[in-house]
N, C-alpha and C positions, 0 to 999 in steps of 0.2 A: 251455926251461920253469925256471926257477931256484926252488927254494922257500928261503921266511925260516926261518931258525932260528933264533934268540933261548935265548941263555947265563941271559939274566935275565928276567923277567918284564915289562916297561915298565910306569909306572904315571904318571898323572897327577897330578899339585899343585893345578896350575893354569888356566885359561882365561881367554883375554881375546879378543873379538871385533870387529873393526876395521870400518869403512867396506868392507876391501879382503880384509882378510886374517883368518886363525884361526889363531892363538899360541898353543904350548901347549907347559908346562913339564912336566917330567917328574922322576920321583924321581930320578934319576942324574943330574940338573944340565943334560942336554941340554933346548934350547929348538927347537921347528919352527914354523917357519912356511909356511902354505900359502894360496894364495890361495885367498877365497870362491868363486869359481867354479868350483872341484874342487866343491862343495856347495851347488847350487842351490837348494835351501830355503834356505841362512843367506843367501843372497846377495839374494833379496827379501822377507827378513822385515827387519818393522819392529826396529830398534834395541832395545826394549825386550823383544820375544823372540828377539831373540839375545844378550841379558845376562841370563838367566832358563834356565840351563844348573845342569845338577847330577851329579856323577860318578857310575856304577856299581860296583857292588861296590868294589875294592880299587884302580879308579880304570880300570879296564880297559877304561874306554869314556866315551864323553860322552854325555848326552842333551837333548835341547831340547825339552820335554813342550810347547810352545806347537805347535813345528812337528813332532810326529812324526820326532821325526831325530837318529836313533843313530849316532854314529863311533867304532869300534874303535881305540882305539890301533894295534895292531899294525898293521892295516890302514890304516890313518896312515903306519905307519914304514915300509911297504912301498911306499906313494906310491900306494895307491887310489883312485881318486876316488866320488862316488855313483856306485852302481848305477842308481839312477833311470831307468825310461823318459822320454821327451819326453812321450810320451802321459800318464803317472803323473803326470811332473811338470806339460802346462798342466791335467790336471782338479782337480790342487791348487791349483795360481791359479786359477781360475775357480770356486771353492770358497770362495778367499778374495775374492771380489772382487764375491760373492752377498750 
């Protein structure tokens, strides 16, 4: 297993969520595009919930308060998908329907 070592702390400056992708612009000019399938709460969210995001701190993470979803930029850069278990996601989806 390798360890991610960052020379500069990455910072998010802009976020866009489409029907299929999470697009994140970083302060250093990079743009990351990852599939929403990596983050099921975003995938199953209403568009209005996807668009209601905010940056935490100096852009070290993105939060979707309506979805109780937080994505750290270091994890995103490392290619980490959501760590939520299927059981937890099923409970969340069930509560949304109720």
